[in-house]
N, C-alpha and C positions, 0 to 999 in steps of 0.2 A: 781281067775284066774289072771295070770300075764299079764301085759300090753304088747302088741307087741312092739318090738323095730324096729325102722326105720333104714335103712342103713345110714352109715356116710362115709365121705371121709376126706382127709387131709385138714388142715386149709389154705384156699386160701389166706386170708389177709397177712399172714406172707410170703408166697411165692411171692406174688405180691410186697410187700414192699422190699424184697431182690432183686427182679428183677429191680425195680425202682432205688434202690440204685446203682446197678451195671451199669445201663444205664447212670445215672448221672455221675458216675465215668468215664465211657467211654467218655462222652462228655467233661469233664474236662481235661482228658488226651489227647484227640485229639486237643482241642483248645489251650492247653498250648504252643506247639511249633509254633502255628499260630499267637498268639497274643503277645508273648514275646520271648526274646532270653534266652538261658540257664544261662546268667549272671544276669538276672533281678529277683527281688524278686517275681514278679507276677508268673513267671514260676514255682518257688519253691512252692508258695502257692497253685497253681493249681495242681501240682504233689502231694503234701501232702494231699490235699483235695480228690483227686482221690484215693490215697492209703488208706486213712481213710474209704472212702465209700466202696471201693471194698474189702479191707482187714479186716476191723473191722466190719463195720455195716452189710455188706452182709453176712459175715460168722456167725455173732451172730444171725441174723434173720434166716439163714438157719439152725443153730443149734436149735433155738427155734421151727422152723417148724418140724424138725426131732423129737424133744421131744414130741410135741403135737400130731404129726402123730402117733408115737409109742404108746402113751397113748390111742388114739382113736382105734388103732388096737387091743389093749389088753382089752379095756372096753366093746366094743359093736360090733354089726354086721358091719363090715368094708368092703367097696367096693373099690378095687384098681382103681385109676384113672390114666391111662397111660399118660394123658396129664400132670398131676402134676409131675409124675416121670420124664418125658422128660424135662419139664421146670426146675425142680430141678437140673438135671444133666447139662443142658445148663448154668444155672446161676452159679453153682459151678465151672464148667470149665472156664467160662468166667471171673469170679471173680479171679480165680487163675492166668489167663493170664494177667488180668488188674493189679494185684499186681506186677507182674514182670515188666510190662511196667512202672508202677509208680516208681518202684525201679530204673529202668534205667534212667528215667527222673530226679529223685532225685540225682542220681550219676552224671549225666551231670552237674547239678547245683553245687554240691559240688566240682566237679573236675574243673569247670571253674571259679566259683565265689569265693569259699573259698580257693581253691588251688592256685589261681592266685596271 
């Protein structure tokens, strides 16, 4: 007789890590204009840090989440968690917006510090 399978959901740790990365990026991008002017290196470092966290780290973690989630859907009895789906979409959209904000801040630095 086969052992009963228990229902599974998507991998929370990857989703939480992507969310934390996006929140840290948000903090860096908000404090950049508050603590430095666009001509200072600190402004550029904070903008690059925000871009890396929102654009690289968050999207890689969301990609790994999607991969693991799809594997779980295919392998066993899967139960859709609407909270995970909602958080996934919020983190994806938020990270997209944060990448644009970071690009604008980087452009401010390049336009004022490098172009001057």
